[in-house]
C-alpha positions, 0 to 999 in steps of 0.5 A: 623915096621908094626905098622906104616902103620897100624892105631890102631882102636877099636875093630870091635866087640865093634864098631859093637855092639855100632852100634846095640845098637843105631840102635836097640834103634831107632828101638825099639823107633819108634815101641813103640812111632811111631804113638805117634810121627805121632800125635805130627807132624799131625799139622805140617802136615796139615800146609804144606798141607794148604801152598800147597793147597793155592798156587797150586790151586790159578789161575796162573795170581794171583801167577804171580801178587802177585810175581811181587808185591813182588819184587816191594815191595822189589827191587822197581825195574822195571827190577826185577819185569820183570825178576820175570814175565818173569822167572814165565811165562817160568816155566809154558810154559814148563808145570812145573807150578804145579810141581814148585808151589808145590815147592815154598809152600815147601821152603817158609814154610820151610823158614818160619819155618827157620826164626821163631826159626832161629831168636830166637836162633840167639838172644840166641847165642848172649846173652849168651856166653857159649850157643853160644859157644854150638850152634856154634859147633852144627852149625859147624857139621850141616853145614858140614854134608853131606845132605843125612845123614838128611834123615836117622834119619827122616825117621826112626822115621816118614817113607816117605812123606811130614813132614820128608822131609820138616824136612830135609829141615828146618835142612839143611837150617837153620844155616845161618840164626841163624849165620847171626842173631848173627853176625847182633847184634854184628855188631852193632856200640858200639857208638849206644849202648852207646847211647841207654844207655845213654837214658835209654833203657832197655835191651829188648828195646835196642834189638828190638829197636836198635840191630834188626832194624840195624842188619836187612840187615845182617839178610836178607843175612841169609834169602837169604842163607837159601832160597838158601839152602832150594832150594838145599836140594828139590831134595835130599829131594824128595828121601823120598816123597817131591813132586815137580820139585826135585821128577821129577829131581830124576825120570830123574836121574833114567830113563835117561831122560836128557831134564826132568833133564834139564827143571826141574833144570831150573825151580829150577835155575828160583826159586832160581833166583826170591828169590835171587833177592827178597831178596837181593834187599831187603836186599839192601834196608835195607841197604841204608836205614839204611845208610841214617840214619847214614848220 
Protein backbone atom coordinates (compact mmCIF):
# COMPACT_ATOMS: atom_id res chain seq x y z
CA UNK A 1 0.00 0.00 0.00
CA UNK A 2 3.02 2.30 0.08
CA UNK A 3 2.38 3.36 -3.52
CA UNK A 4 -0.77 5.18 -2.36
CA UNK A 5 1.31 7.55 -0.22
CA UNK A 6 4.34 7.95 -2.47
CA UNK A 7 3.64 9.67 -5.79
CA UNK A 8 5.44 8.00 -8.72
CA UNK A 9 8.12 10.10 -10.37
CA UNK A 10 10.54 10.02 -13.27
CA UNK A 11 13.89 8.45 -12.55
CA UNK A 12 15.97 11.17 -10.78
CA UNK A 13 19.01 10.31 -12.90
CA UNK A 14 17.03 10.96 -16.10
CA UNK A 15 15.75 14.29 -14.74
CA UNK A 16 19.26 15.27 -13.71
CA UNK A 17 20.60 14.41 -17.17
CA UNK A 18 17.90 16.53 -18.86
CA UNK A 19 18.57 19.49 -16.54
CA UNK A 20 22.32 19.25 -17.13
CA UNK A 21 21.82 19.03 -20.89
CA UNK A 22 19.63 22.17 -20.97
CA UNK A 23 21.90 24.15 -18.64
CA UNK A 24 24.96 23.01 -20.53
CA UNK A 25 23.42 24.06 -23.85
CA UNK A 26 22.71 27.54 -22.52
CA UNK A 27 26.23 27.87 -21.12
CA UNK A 28 27.71 26.69 -24.42
CA UNK A 29 25.55 29.18 -26.29
CA UNK A 30 26.77 31.96 -24.01
CA UNK A 31 30.43 30.98 -24.38
CA UNK A 32 30.29 30.66 -28.17
CA UNK A 33 27.95 33.51 -29.06
CA UNK A 34 28.09 35.77 -25.99
CA UNK A 35 29.86 38.59 -27.82
CA UNK A 36 27.43 38.38 -30.76
CA UNK A 37 24.47 38.52 -28.39
CA UNK A 38 25.92 41.58 -26.64
CA UNK A 39 26.55 43.26 -30.01
CA UNK A 40 22.94 42.55 -31.03
CA UNK A 41 21.61 44.30 -27.93
CA UNK A 42 24.13 47.16 -28.07
CA UNK A 43 21.69 49.57 -29.83
CA UNK A 44 19.13 48.86 -27.10
CA UNK A 45 21.72 49.72 -24.46
CA UNK A 46 22.41 53.03 -26.20
CA UNK A 47 18.69 53.84 -26.29
CA UNK A 48 18.38 53.15 -22.56
CA UNK A 49 21.43 55.29 -21.79
CA UNK A 50 20.05 58.11 -23.95
CA UNK A 51 16.65 58.15 -22.21
CA UNK A 52 18.27 57.99 -18.78
CA UNK A 53 20.63 60.87 -19.56
CA UNK A 54 17.89 63.04 -21.01
CA UNK A 55 15.61 62.63 -18.00
CA UNK A 56 18.33 62.58 -15.32
CA UNK A 57 20.22 65.61 -16.67
CA UNK A 58 17.13 67.74 -17.30
CA UNK A 59 16.60 70.62 -14.82
CA UNK A 60 14.15 69.54 -12.14
CA UNK A 61 11.72 72.46 -12.74
CA UNK A 62 11.50 71.42 -16.40
CA UNK A 63 10.70 67.82 -15.45
CA UNK A 64 8.03 68.94 -12.98
CA UNK A 65 6.46 71.29 -15.55
CA UNK A 66 6.59 68.61 -18.26
CA UNK A 67 4.83 66.01 -16.10
CA UNK A 68 2.32 68.62 -14.91
CA UNK A 69 1.57 69.52 -18.55
CA UNK A 70 1.11 65.83 -19.41
CA UNK A 71 -1.21 65.46 -16.41
CA UNK A 72 -3.26 68.46 -17.55
CA UNK A 73 -3.49 67.15 -21.11
CA UNK A 74 -4.58 63.71 -19.87
CA UNK A 75 -6.98 64.72 -17.08
CA UNK A 76 -7.97 68.36 -17.62
CA UNK A 77 -8.12 68.44 -13.82
CA UNK A 78 -6.39 70.92 -11.52
CA UNK A 79 -6.51 68.37 -8.67
CA UNK A 80 -4.54 65.79 -10.67
CA UNK A 81 -1.97 68.39 -11.75
CA UNK A 82 -1.49 69.62 -8.16
CA UNK A 83 -1.19 66.03 -6.91
CA UNK A 84 1.50 65.28 -9.51
CA UNK A 85 3.49 68.41 -8.62
CA UNK A 86 3.27 67.78 -4.87
CA UNK A 87 4.33 64.15 -5.31
CA UNK A 88 7.37 65.13 -7.37
CA UNK A 89 8.35 67.84 -4.88
CA UNK A 90 8.06 65.36 -1.99
CA UNK A 91 10.34 62.90 -3.80
CA UNK A 92 12.87 65.67 -4.43
CA UNK A 93 12.79 66.95 -0.85
CA UNK A 94 13.60 63.44 0.43
CA UNK A 95 16.82 63.52 -1.63
CA UNK A 96 15.66 60.81 -4.01
CA UNK A 97 15.36 62.88 -7.20
CA UNK A 98 18.31 61.36 -9.17
CA UNK A 99 17.28 57.78 -8.38
CA UNK A 100 13.63 58.58 -9.08
CA UNK A 101 14.56 59.93 -12.52
CA UNK A 102 16.46 56.71 -13.31
CA UNK A 103 13.41 54.70 -12.29
CA UNK A 104 11.06 56.90 -14.33
CA UNK A 105 13.30 56.63 -17.40
CA UNK A 106 13.34 52.82 -17.10
CA UNK A 107 9.57 52.59 -16.64
CA UNK A 108 8.84 54.99 -19.50
CA UNK A 109 11.21 53.16 -21.86
CA UNK A 110 9.85 49.75 -20.86
CA UNK A 111 6.29 51.02 -21.35
CA UNK A 112 7.07 52.41 -24.81
CA UNK A 113 8.67 49.13 -25.87
CA UNK A 114 5.76 47.15 -24.39
CA UNK A 115 3.26 49.28 -26.33
CA UNK A 116 5.25 48.98 -29.57
CA UNK A 117 5.41 45.18 -29.22
CA UNK A 118 2.17 44.47 -27.34
CA UNK A 119 -0.39 46.29 -29.51
CA UNK A 120 0.65 44.51 -32.77
CA UNK A 121 0.66 41.18 -30.89
CA UNK A 122 -2.80 41.96 -29.51
CA UNK A 123 -4.07 42.69 -33.03
CA UNK A 124 -2.47 39.46 -34.27
CA UNK A 125 -4.07 37.59 -31.39
CA UNK A 126 -7.47 38.97 -32.35
CA UNK A 127 -7.14 38.34 -36.09
CA UNK A 128 -5.95 34.72 -36.08
CA UNK A 129 -7.74 32.32 -33.76
CA UNK A 130 -5.04 29.61 -33.73
CA UNK A 131 -2.32 32.14 -33.04
CA UNK A 132 -4.57 33.67 -30.38
CA UNK A 133 -5.04 30.32 -28.64
CA UNK A 134 -1.27 29.74 -28.52
CA UNK A 135 -0.62 33.28 -27.30
CA UNK A 136 -3.33 32.91 -24.65
CA UNK A 137 -1.49 29.92 -23.20
CA UNK A 138 1.86 31.73 -23.35
CA UNK A 139 0.39 34.79 -21.61
CA UNK A 140 -1.16 32.61 -18.90
CA UNK A 141 2.27 31.12 -18.21
CA UNK A 142 3.95 34.56 -18.28
CA UNK A 143 1.48 36.05 -15.80
CA UNK A 144 1.69 33.15 -13.33
CA UNK A 145 5.46 32.66 -13.52
CA UNK A 146 7.29 34.06 -10.45
CA UNK A 147 9.04 37.27 -11.54
CA UNK A 148 12.42 36.08 -10.21
CA UNK A 149 12.43 33.33 -12.85
CA UNK A 150 12.63 35.94 -15.63
CA UNK A 151 16.02 36.99 -14.32
CA UNK A 152 17.66 33.59 -14.85
CA UNK A 153 17.74 33.33 -18.69
CA UNK A 154 18.58 37.00 -19.28
CA UNK A 155 21.44 36.86 -16.78
CA UNK A 156 22.77 33.65 -18.36
CA UNK A 157 22.72 35.23 -21.83
CA UNK A 158 23.60 38.85 -21.07
CA UNK A 159 25.11 38.92 -17.59
CA UNK A 160 24.49 41.72 -15.09
CA UNK A 161 23.55 45.20 -16.24
CA UNK A 162 21.01 47.62 -17.60
CA UNK A 163 19.90 45.65 -20.68
CA UNK A 164 19.05 42.31 -19.00
CA UNK A 165 17.11 44.15 -16.31
CA UNK A 166 15.19 46.09 -18.93
CA UNK A 167 14.36 42.91 -20.88
CA UNK A 168 13.11 41.23 -17.69
CA UNK A 169 10.89 44.25 -16.94
CA UNK A 170 9.40 44.26 -20.46
CA UNK A 171 8.71 40.51 -20.42
CA UNK A 172 7.00 40.80 -17.04
CA UNK A 173 4.98 43.92 -17.93
CA UNK A 174 3.85 43.19 -21.50
CA UNK A 175 0.98 40.67 -21.03
CA UNK A 176 -1.72 43.22 -19.98
CA UNK A 177 -1.32 45.39 -23.07
CA UNK A 178 -1.54 42.31 -25.34
CA UNK A 179 -4.64 40.95 -23.61
CA UNK A 180 -6.49 44.25 -23.40
CA UNK A 181 -5.73 45.19 -27.01
CA UNK A 182 -7.36 41.92 -28.06
CA UNK A 183 -10.24 42.49 -25.63
CA UNK A 184 -10.81 46.08 -26.75
CA UNK A 185 -11.07 45.05 -30.41
CA UNK A 186 -13.46 42.22 -29.53
CA UNK A 187 -15.69 44.58 -27.51
CA UNK A 188 -16.41 46.88 -30.47
CA UNK A 189 -20.15 46.79 -31.25
CA UNK A 190 -21.11 44.52 -34.11
CA UNK A 191 -23.53 47.17 -35.41
CA UNK A 192 -20.61 49.57 -35.84
CA UNK A 193 -18.65 46.95 -37.77
CA UNK A 194 -21.66 46.19 -39.95
CA UNK A 195 -22.02 49.90 -40.69
CA UNK A 196 -18.33 50.03 -41.66
CA UNK A 197 -18.84 47.06 -43.98
CA UNK A 198 -21.88 48.78 -45.50
CA UNK A 199 -19.73 51.83 -46.28
CA UNK A 200 -17.26 49.59 -48.08
CA UNK A 201 -14.37 49.76 -45.61
CA UNK A 202 -11.53 47.35 -46.25
CA UNK A 203 -10.28 45.10 -43.47
CA UNK A 204 -7.36 47.38 -42.65
CA UNK A 205 -9.52 50.52 -42.79
CA UNK A 206 -12.03 48.90 -40.45
CA UNK A 207 -9.22 48.02 -38.02
CA UNK A 208 -7.42 51.39 -37.92
CA UNK A 209 -10.36 53.77 -38.44
CA UNK A 210 -13.11 51.98 -36.51
CA UNK A 211 -11.91 49.23 -34.16
CA UNK A 212 -8.71 50.75 -32.80
CA UNK A 213 -10.20 54.19 -31.97
CA UNK A 214 -13.16 52.56 -30.21
CA UNK A 215 -10.87 50.11 -28.41
CA UNK A 216 -8.60 52.89 -27.12
CA UNK A 217 -10.14 53.18 -23.61
CA UNK A 218 -9.58 49.46 -23.04
CA UNK A 219 -6.06 49.68 -24.49
CA UNK A 220 -5.34 52.58 -22.11
CA UNK A 221 -6.37 50.33 -19.22
CA UNK A 222 -3.82 47.82 -20.51
CA UNK A 223 -1.15 50.52 -20.64
CA UNK A 224 -2.01 51.48 -17.06
CA UNK A 225 -1.56 47.90 -15.89
CA UNK A 226 1.68 47.58 -17.87
CA UNK A 227 3.09 50.67 -16.12
CA UNK A 228 2.12 49.30 -12.70
CA UNK A 229 3.70 45.93 -13.42
CA UNK A 230 6.88 47.59 -14.72
CA UNK A 231 7.14 49.56 -11.48
CA UNK A 232 6.55 46.40 -9.49
CA UNK A 233 9.44 44.71 -11.31
CA UNK A 234 11.87 47.57 -10.68
CA UNK A 235 12.92 46.31 -7.23
CA UNK A 236 13.42 42.75 -8.48
CA UNK A 237 15.35 43.92 -11.56
CA UNK A 238 17.72 45.84 -9.26
CA UNK A 239 19.14 42.45 -8.28
CA UNK A 240 20.81 42.25 -11.71
CA UNK A 241 22.18 45.76 -11.93
CA UNK A 242 19.25 48.10 -12.66
CA UNK A 243 19.90 51.37 -10.85
CA UNK A 244 17.34 53.64 -9.26
CA UNK A 245 14.94 53.41 -6.35
CA UNK A 246 14.76 49.62 -6.58
CA UNK A 247 18.49 49.31 -5.90
CA UNK A 248 18.10 51.51 -2.82
CA UNK A 249 15.33 49.24 -1.53
CA UNK A 250 17.50 46.17 -2.15
CA UNK A 251 20.39 47.77 -0.25
CA UNK A 252 18.03 48.67 2.58
CA UNK A 253 16.94 45.03 2.84
CA UNK A 254 20.53 43.77 2.77
CA UNK A 255 21.70 46.25 5.44
CA UNK A 256 18.44 46.40 7.43
CA UNK A 257 18.01 50.15 6.92
CA UNK A 258 14.35 50.59 7.76
CA UNK A 259 14.01 54.30 6.98
CA UNK A 260 15.89 54.02 3.67
CA UNK A 261 13.56 51.23 2.59
CA UNK A 262 10.45 53.14 3.66
CA UNK A 263 11.46 56.40 1.95
CA UNK A 264 12.37 54.70 -1.31
CA UNK A 265 9.26 52.57 -1.12
CA UNK A 266 7.13 55.70 -0.72
CA UNK A 267 8.94 57.25 -3.71
CA UNK A 268 8.08 54.20 -5.86
CA UNK A 269 4.48 54.43 -4.67
CA UNK A 270 4.48 58.14 -5.53
CA UNK A 271 5.68 57.46 -9.07
CA UNK A 272 3.06 54.72 -9.38
CA UNK A 273 0.34 57.15 -8.27
CA UNK A 274 1.51 59.76 -10.80
CA UNK A 275 1.47 57.34 -13.73
CA UNK A 276 -1.76 55.71 -12.54
CA UNK A 277 -3.65 58.99 -12.22
CA UNK A 278 -2.44 60.28 -15.60
CA UNK A 279 -3.19 57.08 -17.55
CA UNK A 280 -6.52 56.45 -15.80
CA UNK A 281 -7.66 60.03 -16.32
CA UNK A 282 -6.80 59.87 -20.01
CA UNK A 283 -8.63 56.55 -20.33
CA UNK A 284 -11.72 58.04 -18.67
CA UNK A 285 -11.59 61.02 -21.05
CA UNK A 286 -11.47 58.67 -24.02
CA UNK A 287 -14.39 56.69 -22.56
CA UNK A 288 -16.48 59.86 -22.15
CA UNK A 289 -15.56 61.01 -25.65
CA UNK A 290 -16.57 57.63 -27.02
CA UNK A 291 -19.89 57.76 -25.12
CA UNK A 292 -20.60 61.28 -26.37
CA UNK A 293 -19.98 60.20 -29.96
CA UNK A 294 -22.37 57.27 -29.57
CA UNK A 295 -25.03 59.58 -28.11
